[in-house]
VOGU-3710 file (C-alpha; in Angstrom, 3 decimals, decimal comma):
1> xxxxxxxxxx> 0,000/0,000/0,000  1,405/3,373/-1,053  1,250/6,269/1,410  1,123/9,961/0,334  2,568/12,849/2,272  0,294/15,797/2,819  2,297/17,758/0,226  2,112/15,045/-2,430  -1,587/14,506/-1,681  -2,227/18,222/-2,141
11> xxxxxxxxxx> -0,276/18,223/-5,432  -2,164/15,192/-6,713  -5,551/16,726/-5,861  -4,547/20,002/-7,472  -3,632/18,227/-10,709  -6,883/16,277/-10,630  -8,886/19,441/-9,962  -7,157/21,240/-12,811  -7,926/18,330/-15,142  -11,581/18,182/-14,061
21> xxxxxxxxxx> -11,894/21,944/-14,462  -10,589/21,640/-18,000  -13,058/18,876/-18,807  -15,919/20,837/-17,231  -14,932/23,963/-19,171  -14,811/21,919/-22,403  -18,301/20,570/-21,710  -19,634/24,062/-21,026  -18,109/25,393/-24,239  -19,444/22,445/-26,220
31> xxxxxxxxxx> -22,939/22,825/-24,774  -22,847/26,555/-25,423  -21,758/26,079/-29,032  -24,435/23,430/-29,527  -27,070/25,753/-28,080  -25,845/28,587/-30,269  -25,958/26,384/-33,326  -29,452/25,198/-32,466  -30,643/28,774/-31,842  -28,678/30,239/-34,751
41> xxxxxxxxxx> -30,601/32,931/-36,599  -30,346/33,996/-40,208  -31,872/37,419/-39,913  -33,216/39,688/-37,218  -36,031/42,065/-38,188  -36,803/44,613/-35,518  -37,148/42,544/-32,357  -37,959/39,288/-34,165  -35,430/36,639/-35,152  -35,814/34,155/-37,999
51> xxxxxxxxxx> -34,074/30,890/-37,135  -31,868/29,081/-39,577  -34,213/26,066/-39,465  -37,240/28,182/-40,376  -35,454/29,936/-43,234  -33,950/26,751/-44,681  -37,330/24,971/-44,581  -38,991/27,816/-46,488  -36,087/28,203/-48,908  -36,053/24,517/-49,809
61> xxxxxxxxxx> -39,844/24,346/-50,085  -40,033/27,297/-52,477  -37,048/26,326/-54,619  -37,871/22,673/-55,196  -39,730/21,414/-58,285  -39,220/24,730/-60,083  -40,535/24,509/-63,656  -38,292/27,263/-65,032  -34,663/27,159/-63,889  -34,338/30,943/-64,092
71> xxxxxxxxxx> -36,811/31,170/-61,203  -34,552/29,179/-58,890  -32,893/31,331/-56,231  -29,691/31,136/-54,238  -30,130/31,423/-50,453  -28,991/35,064/-50,595  -31,436/35,876/-53,424  -34,284/34,154/-51,648  -33,496/35,985/-48,414  -34,396/39,304/-50,071
81> xxxxxxxxxx> -37,838/37,966/-51,008  -38,261/36,368/-47,601  -37,340/39,614/-45,860  -40,095/41,463/-47,735  -42,574/38,795/-46,690  -41,555/38,898/-43,015  -41,582/42,703/-42,966  -45,195/42,767/-44,175  -46,267/40,162/-41,623  -44,457/42,009/-38,823
91> xxxxxxxxxx> -46,159/45,263/-39,800  -49,544/43,520/-39,846  -48,953/42,283/-36,313  -47,798/45,698/-35,108  -50,981/47,206/-36,561  -53,152/44,616/-34,806  -54,372/42,687/-37,849  -54,018/39,480/-35,834  -56,506/40,732/-33,233  -59,369/41,290/-35,685
101> xxxxxxxxxx> -62,219/38,817/-35,156  -62,447/37,871/-38,853  -58,761/36,904/-38,812  -59,141/34,916/-35,585  -62,144/32,987/-36,944  -60,532/32,273/-40,320  -57,329/31,020/-38,688  -59,369/28,946/-36,244  -61,132/27,223/-39,148  -57,804/26,491/-40,866
111> xxxxxxxxxx> -56,392/25,105/-37,639  -59,331/22,756/-37,095  -58,843/21,228/-40,544  -55,061/21,127/-40,180  -55,274/19,426/-36,767  -57,545/16,549/-37,813  -54,798/14,174/-39,042  -52,832/14,762/-35,817  -55,775/14,048/-33,519  -56,094/10,423/-34,461
121> xxxxxxxxxx> -53,950/7,316/-34,316  -52,242/7,498/-37,702  -50,632/4,064/-37,355  -53,997/2,560/-36,457  -55,624/4,191/-39,483  -52,904/2,853/-41,775  -53,440/-0,579/-40,269  -57,170/-0,233/-40,963  -56,562/0,683/-44,608  -54,248/-2,311/-45,067
131> xxxxxxxxxx> -56,787/-4,533/-43,300  -59,630/-3,219/-45,468  -57,613/-4,008/-48,590  -56,941/-7,558/-47,409  -60,642/-8,022/-46,713  -61,487/-6,561/-50,116  -59,246/-9,155/-51,804  -60,351/-12,061/-49,598  -63,967/-13,134/-49,130  -65,181/-15,147/-46,176
141> xxxxxxxxxx> -68,070/-17,581/-46,112  -69,890/-17,606/-42,797  -73,073/-18,469/-40,924  -74,465/-16,607/-37,954  -76,860/-17,006/-35,075  -78,605/-13,868/-33,800  -80,303/-13,055/-30,521  -82,067/-9,715/-30,891  -81,401/-6,860/-28,445  -81,596/-3,165/-29,245
151> xxxxxxxxxx> -78,907/-0,618/-28,293  -81,477/1,064/-26,024  -82,402/-2,141/-24,171  -82,360/-2,035/-20,376  -79,508/-3,741/-18,511  -81,918/-6,516/-17,493  -83,008/-7,285/-21,081  -79,416/-7,025/-22,280  -78,272/-9,534/-19,649  -81,070/-11,961/-20,581
161> xxxxxxxxxx> -80,036/-11,835/-24,256  -76,358/-12,298/-23,406  -77,030/-15,283/-21,151  -79,154/-16,866/-23,875  -76,509/-16,617/-26,590  -73,758/-17,624/-24,178  -75,647/-20,865/-23,376  -76,059/-21,541/-27,113  -72,337/-20,997/-27,692  -71,461/-23,501/-24,958
171> xxxxxxxxxx> -73,627/-26,136/-26,687  -72,064/-25,402/-30,096  -68,521/-25,544/-28,703  -69,468/-28,866/-27,105  -70,262/-30,276/-30,544  -73,842/-29,349/-31,493  -74,183/-28,474/-35,186  -74,004/-24,686/-35,655  -76,433/-24,415/-38,556  -79,019/-26,615/-36,883
181> xxxxxxxxxx> -78,815/-24,433/-33,792  -79,174/-21,321/-35,992  -82,225/-22,808/-37,695  -83,813/-23,585/-34,323  -82,816/-20,601/-32,140  -81,634/-17,683/-34,322  -83,923/-14,652/-34,285  -82,859/-13,660/-37,803  -86,093/-14,348/-39,801  -84,153/-15,848/-42,733
191> xxxxxxxxxx> -82,494/-18,496/-40,542  -85,472/-20,851/-40,835  -84,722/-21,249/-44,558  -80,937/-20,762/-44,788  -79,961/-22,124/-41,351  -77,963/-18,972/-40,743  -75,800/-19,327/-43,862  -74,833/-15,904/-45,224  -72,594/-17,047/-48,061  -69,455/-15,160/-49,032
201> xxxxxxxxxx> -68,889/-11,507/-48,190  -65,970/-9,077/-48,022  -65,080/-5,652/-46,606  -67,824/-3,054/-46,050  -70,670/-5,468/-46,804  -71,609/-6,147/-43,171  -71,808/-3,880/-40,120  -68,235/-3,388/-38,984  -68,230/-5,242/-35,628  -69,681/-8,287/-37,425
211> xxxxxxxxxx> -67,168/-8,042/-40,286  -64,294/-7,557/-37,871  -65,190/-10,578/-35,750  -65,655/-12,731/-38,869  -62,166/-11,986/-40,163  -60,587/-12,368/-36,715  -62,073/-15,830/-36,269  -60,014/-18,702/-37,780  -61,612/-20,620/-40,642  -63,556/-23,585/-39,264
221> xxxxxxxxxx> -64,026/-21,992/-35,846  -66,911/-20,337/-34,008  -66,429/-16,737/-32,919  -66,831/-15,212/-29,525  -70,009/-13,298/-28,824  -70,134/-10,008/-30,760  -72,680/-7,246/-30,401  -73,985/-5,061/-33,226  -76,926/-2,677/-33,363  -79,116/-5,711/-34,117
231> xxxxxxxxxx> -78,132/-7,739/-31,077  -75,702/-10,505/-30,088  -74,194/-12,768/-32,755  -72,264/-16,009/-32,995  -70,392/-16,544/-36,261  -69,191/-19,798/-37,817  -66,474/-19,183/-40,436  -66,568/-21,838/-43,169  -64,104/-20,675/-45,822  -61,883/-17,923/-47,198
241> xxxxxxxxxx> -61,067/-17,365/-50,853  -59,555/-14,753/-53,154  -62,274/-12,355/-54,273  -63,099/-13,223/-57,896  -63,236/-9,537/-58,837  -65,958/-7,360/-60,352  -67,972/-7,932/-63,469  -70,242/-5,870/-65,673  -72,911/-7,671/-67,672  -76,077/-7,110/-69,633
251> xxxxxxxxxx> -79,038/-9,441/-69,177  -82,422/-10,289/-70,597  -84,996/-11,521/-68,079  -88,356/-13,242/-68,441  -89,846/-12,507/-65,040  -91,927/-14,970/-63,012  -95,340/-13,595/-62,071  -96,322/-13,943/-58,416  -97,381/-17,509/-57,588  -96,528/-18,578/-61,148
261> xxxxxxxxxx> -97,682/-22,081/-62,075  -95,332/-24,702/-63,476  -96,977/-24,256/-66,874  -96,307/-20,505/-66,832  -92,680/-21,039/-65,814  -92,251/-23,611/-68,607  -93,809/-21,242/-71,141  -91,467/-18,439/-70,107  -88,545/-20,844/-70,486  -89,508/-21,505/-74,120
271> xxxxxxxxxx> -89,634/-17,739/-74,725  -86,219/-17,313/-73,119  -84,797/-20,167/-75,228  -86,052/-18,452/-78,376  -84,386/-15,172/-77,404  -81,174/-17,053/-76,567  -81,125/-18,553/-80,055  -81,322/-15,087/-81,580  -78,638/-13,713/-79,249  -76,185/-16,510/-80,014
281> xxxxxxxxxx> -76,909/-16,279/-83,756  -75,662/-12,712/-83,999  -78,698/-10,553/-83,262  -77,714/-7,448/-81,290  -78,027/-8,285/-77,566  -78,898/-4,734/-76,550  -81,746/-4,553/-79,050  -83,086/-7,922/-77,832  -82,989/-6,626/-74,237  -84,896/-3,484/-75,204
291> xxxxxxxxxx> -87,511/-5,535/-77,050  -87,999/-8,558/-74,778  -86,549/-8,089/-71,263  -89,024/-7,798/-68,395  -86,429/-5,893/-66,340  -87,642/-2,561/-67,680  -85,108/-0,487/-65,735  -82,112/-2,138/-67,397  -83,891/-2,855/-70,707  -83,776/0,801/-71,781
301> xxxxxxxxxx> -79,981/0,620/-71,353  -79,698/-2,503/-73,460  -79,884/-4,759/-70,387  -76,694/-3,301/-68,842  -76,340/-3,690/-65,045  -73,969/-1,930/-62,649  -70,661/-3,558/-61,704  -71,077/-6,277/-59,071  -69,122/-8,894/-57,147  -70,300/-12,420/-56,349
311> xxxxxxxxxx> -71,262/-11,287/-52,867  -73,622/-8,472/-53,813  -75,660/-10,262/-56,459  -78,175/-13,103/-56,418  -75,961/-16,230/-56,016  -77,308/-18,158/-59,038  -76,964/-15,096/-61,244  -73,456/-14,300/-59,966  -72,283/-17,890/-60,451  -73,424/-17,915/-64,091
321> xxxxxxxxxx> -71,947/-14,462/-64,778  -68,529/-15,246/-63,314  -68,441/-18,551/-65,218  -68,230/-16,598/-68,495  -64,576/-16,569/-69,553  -64,428/-13,770/-72,118  -66,008/-10,392/-72,787  -68,907/-10,954/-75,179  -69,645/-14,521/-74,031  -73,340/-15,321/-73,518
331> xxxxxxxxxx> -74,579/-17,691/-70,823  -77,160/-20,449/-71,234  -80,636/-19,598/-69,948  -80,360/-19,717/-66,139  -82,980/-19,589/-63,417  -83,166/-17,457/-60,264  -86,047/-16,845/-57,905  -86,941/-13,828/-60,062  -87,147/-15,498/-63,463  -85,188/-16,827/-66,445
341> xxxxxxxxxx> -82,058/-14,894/-67,428  -79,666/-14,680/-70,376  -76,375/-12,990/-69,405  -73,747/-11,371/-71,625  -70,348/-10,520/-70,146  -69,254/-6,961/-70,996  -66,211/-6,279/-68,785  -64,304/-7,906/-65,943  -61,466/-6,909/-63,643  -59,803/-8,356/-60,572
351> xxxxxxxxxx> -59,303/-6,378/-57,356  -57,116/-3,358/-58,266  -53,650/-2,910/-56,686  -53,579/-1,373/-53,220  -52,266/2,074/-54,191  -54,917/2,411/-56,899  -57,814/2,019/-54,453  -56,164/3,367/-51,287  -58,102/6,667/-51,427  -61,373/4,819/-52,028
361> xxxxxxxxxx> -60,733/2,590/-48,996  -59,800/5,596/-46,851  -63,038/7,328/-47,844  -65,119/4,274/-46,956  -63,384/4,003/-43,587  -63,956/7,677/-42,798  -67,621/7,423/-43,790  -68,217/4,433/-41,524  -69,000/5,648/-37,993  -68,337/2,207/-36,462
371> xxxxxxxxxx> -64,806/2,067/-37,888  -64,139/5,674/-36,874  -65,187/4,738/-33,347  -62,537/2,000/-33,280  -59,926/4,548/-34,427  -61,000/7,072/-31,782  -60,742/4,419/-29,085  -57,240/3,472/-30,198  -56,159/7,124/-30,112  -57,682/7,510/-26,645
381> xxxxxxxxxx> -55,752/4,488/-25,357  -52,547/5,876/-26,837  -52,993/9,244/-25,074  -53,791/7,621/-21,733  -50,575/5,647/-21,892  -48,454/8,550/-23,165  -49,652/10,961/-20,479  -49,668/8,313/-17,710  -53,294/8,871/-16,815  -54,240/7,875/-13,272
391> xxxxxxxxxx> -57,646/7,637/-11,578  -57,886/8,067/-7,817  -59,928/4,967/-7,076  -60,587/6,000/-3,455  -62,129/9,326/-4,436  -64,027/7,673/-7,285  -65,510/5,163/-4,848  -66,551/8,007/-2,541  -68,145/9,794/-5,493  -70,045/6,647/-6,481
401> xxxxxxxxxx> -71,306/6,263/-2,927  -72,456/9,886/-2,754  -73,447/10,519/-6,368  -77,009/11,388/-5,364  -75,954/13,376/-2,241  -75,598/17,012/-3,360  -74,129/18,190/-0,056  -71,541/15,426/0,012  -70,538/16,157/-3,569  -70,000/19,830/-2,702
411> xxxxxxxxxx> -67,798/18,866/0,250  -65,641/16,674/-2,025  -65,585/18,994/-5,066  -61,889/19,894/-4,724  -60,683/16,312/-4,352  -58,474/14,891/-7,081  -60,219/12,397/-9,344  -57,948/12,084/-12,405  -54,449/13,236/-13,323  -52,497/13,104/-16,589
421> xxxxxxxxxx> -49,503/15,051/-17,894  -49,685/18,276/-15,872  -53,492/18,276/-15,837  -55,975/17,379/-13,092  -59,687/16,654/-12,989  -61,461/17,259/-9,698  -64,635/15,723/-8,365  -66,346/19,082/-8,825  -65,380/19,320/-12,495  -66,716/15,844/-13,152
431> xxxxxxxxxx> -69,988/16,388/-11,262  -70,527/19,560/-13,314  -70,107/17,369/-16,390  -72,647/14,879/-14,994  -75,165/17,693/-14,669  -74,605/18,739/-18,282  -75,176/15,105/-19,297  -78,462/15,191/-17,322  -77,283/12,196/-15,316  -79,789/11,119/-12,692
441> xxxxxxxxxx> -79,038/7,896/-10,782  -82,062/5,598/-10,742  -82,528/1,874/-10,223  -82,078/0,832/-13,853  -78,904/2,938/-14,140  -76,226/1,192/-12,088  -73,311/3,035/-10,503  -71,108/1,565/-13,215  -72,610/4,178/-15,531  -70,652/6,797/-13,585
451> xxxxxxxxxx> -67,464/5,083/-14,738  -68,712/5,133/-18,351  -69,417/8,850/-18,119  -66,082/9,473/-16,388  -64,292/7,782/-19,277  -66,238/9,971/-21,709  -65,184/13,086/-19,756  -61,570/11,915/-19,589  -61,549/11,332/-23,364  -62,813/14,866/-23,971
461> xxxxxxxxxx> -60,175/16,371/-21,705  -57,391/14,277/-23,231  -58,439/15,324/-26,726  -58,597/18,994/-25,729  -55,180/18,825/-24,067  -53,600/17,021/-27,013  -54,959/19,723/-29,307  -53,039/22,328/-27,282  -49,796/20,345/-27,624  -49,695/19,991/-31,403
471> xxxxxxxxxx> -47,304/22,888/-31,981  -44,853/21,476/-29,405  -45,134/17,849/-30,508  -45,262/18,199/-34,286  -42,801/20,621/-35,941  -44,451/20,089/-39,334  -47,828/21,085/-37,858  -46,265/24,160/-36,238  -44,614/25,157/-39,521  -47,757/24,792/-41,664
481> xxxxxxxxxx> -49,910/26,481/-39,025  -47,494/29,418/-38,959  -47,651/29,547/-42,760  -51,445/29,813/-42,594  -51,157/32,473/-39,881  -48,670/34,582/-41,816  -50,404/33,991/-45,138  -53,746/35,350/-43,914  -52,028/38,402/-42,389  -50,078/38,980/-45,606
491> xxxxxxxxxx> -53,249/38,813/-47,708  -55,214/41,170/-45,462  -52,549/43,843/-45,132  -51,588/43,627/-48,829  -55,232/44,140/-49,740  -55,407/47,297/-47,662  -51,974/48,721/-48,431  -51,537/47,753/-52,103  -54,349/46,132/-54,058  -57,320/48,228/-52,959
501> xxxxxxxxxx> -55,326/51,435/-53,368  -54,425/50,663/-56,975  -57,871/49,358/-57,927  -60,122/51,921/-56,197  -58,138/55,183/-56,215  -58,897/56,216/-59,794  -57,374/59,683/-59,347  -54,041/58,209/-58,245  -54,115/55,717/-61,124  -54,838/58,529/-63,623
511> xxxxxxxxxx> -51,951/60,568/-62,210  -49,646/57,540/-62,409  -50,674/56,979/-66,051  -49,963/60,599/-66,965  -46,537/60,625/-65,284  -45,228/57,233/-66,348  -43,628/56,236/-69,626  -46,173/54,619/-71,952  -45,322/51,003/-72,597  -48,535/49,240/-73,627
521> xxxxxxxxxx> -49,469/49,246/-77,317  -51,946/47,516/-79,541  -50,867/44,968/-82,116  -51,761/45,902/-85,705  -55,459/46,741/-85,702  -58,039/47,331/-88,389  -60,014/50,442/-87,503  -63,158/51,294/-89,412  -66,608/49,855/-90,134  -68,192/46,546/-90,906
531> xxxxxxxxxx> -70,955/47,620/-93,309  -74,022/45,560/-94,174  -76,140/46,806/-97,109  -79,651/45,789/-98,106  -78,610/44,435/-101,531  -75,770/44,326/-104,050  -76,882/47,548/-105,783  -76,803/49,521/-102,507  -73,360/48,096/-101,729  -72,008/49,178/-105,136
541> xxxxxxxxxx> -73,333/52,721/-104,740  -71,919/52,892/-101,220  -68,455/51,710/-102,286  -68,360/54,225/-105,187  -69,208/57,050/-102,808  -66,470/55,984/-100,368  -63,942/55,730/-103,188  -64,643/59,312/-104,204  -64,148/60,820/-100,730  -64,034/60,001/-97,023
551> xxxxxxxxxx> -67,486/60,345/-95,502  -68,758/60,255/-91,963  -71,254/57,646/-90,865  -73,890/60,357/-90,537  -73,328/61,518/-94,118  -73,711/57,989/-95,422  -76,827/57,336/-93,389  -78,372/60,589/-94,663  -77,936/59,324/-98,222  -78,901/55,667/-97,863
561> xxxxxxxxxx> -81,250/55,495/-94,881  -84,671/57,124/-94,811  -87,619/57,081/-92,457  -89,090/54,155/-94,381  -85,956/52,300/-95,470  -82,832/51,314/-93,539  -80,567/50,248/-96,397  -77,202/50,371/-94,619  -76,034/49,285/-91,125  -72,693/50,289/-89,666
571> xxxxxxxxxx> -70,667/48,567/-86,932  -67,584/50,432/-85,726  -64,608/48,131/-85,094  -61,023/48,345/-83,855  -59,960/44,727/-84,273  -56,727/42,825/-83,861  -56,337/39,556/-85,705  -58,743/37,044/-84,234  -61,141/39,585/-82,693  -63,779/39,684/-85,443
581> xxxxxxxxxx> -64,437/36,886/-87,996  -65,606/39,280/-90,766  -62,581/41,549/-90,324  -60,352/38,465/-90,220  -61,837/37,272/-93,539  -61,260/40,547/-95,388  -58,093/41,848/-93,715  -56,198/38,881/-92,203  -57,082/36,183/-94,806  -59,213/34,285/-92,334
591> xxxxxxxxxx> -61,821/31,627/-93,024  -65,184/32,712/-94,353  -67,654/33,034/-91,445  -70,618/30,665/-91,386  -73,791/32,263/-92,784  -71,908/35,324/-93,991  -73,028/36,991/-97,265  -70,002/38,695/-98,855  -72,100/40,193/-101,654  -73,811/42,617/-99,298
601> xxxxxxxxxx> -71,359/42,901/-96,375  -67,877/44,418/-96,515  -65,407/46,415/-94,415  -64,056/49,923/-94,817  -61,152/51,418/-92,908  -57,407/51,008/-92,479  -54,761/49,065/-90,570  -53,172/51,059/-87,740  -49,800/49,899/-86,440  -48,302/50,144/-82,929
611> xxxxxxxxxx> -50,996/52,394/-81,485  -50,626/53,319/-77,839  -53,242/51,980/-75,429  -55,128/54,536/-73,407  -55,699/54,015/-69,679  -59,216/52,635/-70,212  -57,801/50,057/-72,637  -54,942/48,937/-70,355  -56,495/49,644/-66,973  -55,500/46,242/-65,554
621> xxxxxxxxxx> -51,909/46,521/-66,748  -51,349/50,031/-65,421  -53,142/49,120/-62,199  -50,713/46,210/-61,776  -47,764/48,518/-62,414  -49,082/50,957/-59,837  -49,400/48,106/-57,354  -45,731/47,254/-57,903  -44,740/50,876/-57,293  -46,884/51,148/-54,157
631> xxxxxxxxxx> -45,449/47,870/-52,865  -41,871/48,978/-53,516  -42,447/52,291/-51,701  -44,107/50,448/-48,824  -41,270/47,932/-48,485  -38,702/50,724/-48,577  -40,525/52,429/-45,713  -40,703/49,159/-43,752  -36,963/48,559/-44,179  -36,347/51,991/-42,712
641> xxxxxxxxxx> -38,855/51,403/-39,915  -37,521/48,009/-38,774  -33,733/47,497/-38,410  -32,473/44,414/-40,274  -29,490/42,350/-39,134  -28,341/39,516/-41,436  -26,142/36,679/-40,183  -24,013/36,517/-43,336  -21,744/33,808/-41,944  -24,662/31,464/-41,333
651> xxxxxxxx> -26,249/32,398/-44,674  -23,116/31,407/-46,609  -23,213/27,915/-45,079  -26,664/27,152/-46,503  -26,283/25,061/-49,684  -28,181/26,182/-52,755  -31,026/23,942/-53,956  -30,124/22,275/-57,237
//
């Protein structure tokens, strides 16, 4: 063991302290540099800084996918444009544009729409879309047994129904035939005939809880008990197969009358056979459908039906249709419960690829309240876990015991009931919610309903809190929201400061026109008359008179038009090529106008080149120029009003978008 003298110990500690101090100083410097880099700004405008991250995001966004390369900017070039934008927004804020109610309401509406994708479980939704596609491509064949119970049924009636179906499930699991049990006990009216057999079906063809349980149950097995709006179900899954696809056909039907006799059915079969002979011998199928089909709705369309799958068409009809191998093939005469049919295949396609029908699947999911409910529940579970939600069971039990005791509830109103993140829900807040829900504890509403309502209240509060955290949690949301915010301000202040001034201040526009260099001119124009005379003789006289000397319209009308006769009509024109078909014909070698009589109609005038446009002719162009001047003057004043500091060193490090 080595011993140190007090001097050597002191020296050793001093060296160690010096070393640690150096390390600590290095860490501080490193952390400081990291913080500076993270908080690095590109430009400071007045008292507002624009971070490097914000500038780069906007620069890259606005310089990517540029159609014309000359429009692409370097970071320094883009900064000038960005500065003008930020100056206008800053001025709008200083002038209180962001406090106006119309702005607040418009931004609120944008935010609600923008927030929707963030206030749901995105991963769960993607899983649902993938699941829906699988179920679209794969059909399941199933039977079911139903015990009726409405959503509004009392707890007692609900329990009776559940016990009944639970007993039936035990017997089926023990070996009793499912379809025989469905035939005997199912409260679905069709079960007496089909023994509960539903045939094949795929996504979106059954209520969602039923569909979901069917696909979650292994083929050959019996499901657990599932509740829909109709009641409690048991499901036996028989088979799964690839969906055959969709088909479009035309058909000709000889319909069975009600209570048709065998003789009538046989007679209709002979008629159908005769039509089939004509169809297969080359007679136009559509014309045969129009002439002979008893399905009058489709007959007028040549027998054409909407696209269908095997699961949403009468089974016998679907089987015959999907047996046709080629477009144009015609089936034998087949029988359904409706009549005799002849089917012609028109088109067929298999289930489209996922990306082709993704949007269609997403729309169907969003439009299905039951599926949306599943998504909402998944999002709720995610938030509860993320924010470590806790319920004070002791205080909840006290609330349950005193839910009808107003005095007791008031005494406990400040007690903690729920906590999550940095939020709390007190007994008083929840009892206020119960009052709004018109909750009144009675015998057929057990205390457990308080827990149901508490969960509803918790879900509302979680959703509201999550909505307040979107800017912190999602940088892309914060960026787009800020873009909306600034964009609305920019529009409103630009309207007041630039656009309305140029478009409504006619005196200022007139003064601008008089003082500015003229730069807008007409292309070559024909200026004169289009003249229509009553007959060839009048036209000849008119042309001779015009050849002799230039006359005014009034002079010509005095000669050719009287109180009783209007022999000549004049239309004054100033037409560029393409403006007037008659002028085009005579002056610009255009096509002869339809219905035009060149023996009585002609033009008189001359071509004028490079004529200056007056203000009334180029109002929009000069108004736009005035807007540019007003904007430039405004920006110049803003640059003087708000000091600008550019971090040139940081700007140089930003790579140009290529």
